[in-house]
C-alpha positions, 0 to 999 in steps of 0.5 A: 427829838422835841425840846421845850422850855416850860416854867415850874409853878410856885406849887412845883407843877408843870404843864406838858405841851400837847405834842409831848403828851401825845408822844408819851401815849399815856396819862401815867408817867414816871419821873427819873432823876439821875445827877442833874438830869430829869427824864419823864418816861411813859408807863404803859402798863401799871400791872407790873409796877403795882402787882405787889399791892393787888390781889387780882388783876383789874384793868386800869379803866375799871379801877378808875371807875371803881375809885370814882364811884367810891369817891362820889358815894363817900361825898354823898354820905358826908352830905346826908 
């Protein structure tokens, strides 16, 4: 078990220590609050949690790349 004490910023943000991020094995996490306990759980597969919103399966890496292309394209259109 790894136990760390970390500070919550004024904006409500925390930074997870590297060893905890590595133990999670993913960049996507789920926060679960039960009573006075809060857990951070890894989300290894988004397909199950997002399937009601998707019309077809797209790997996470491909979806991220598509979003970034659209964001960059939108920024370029706004500047023109």
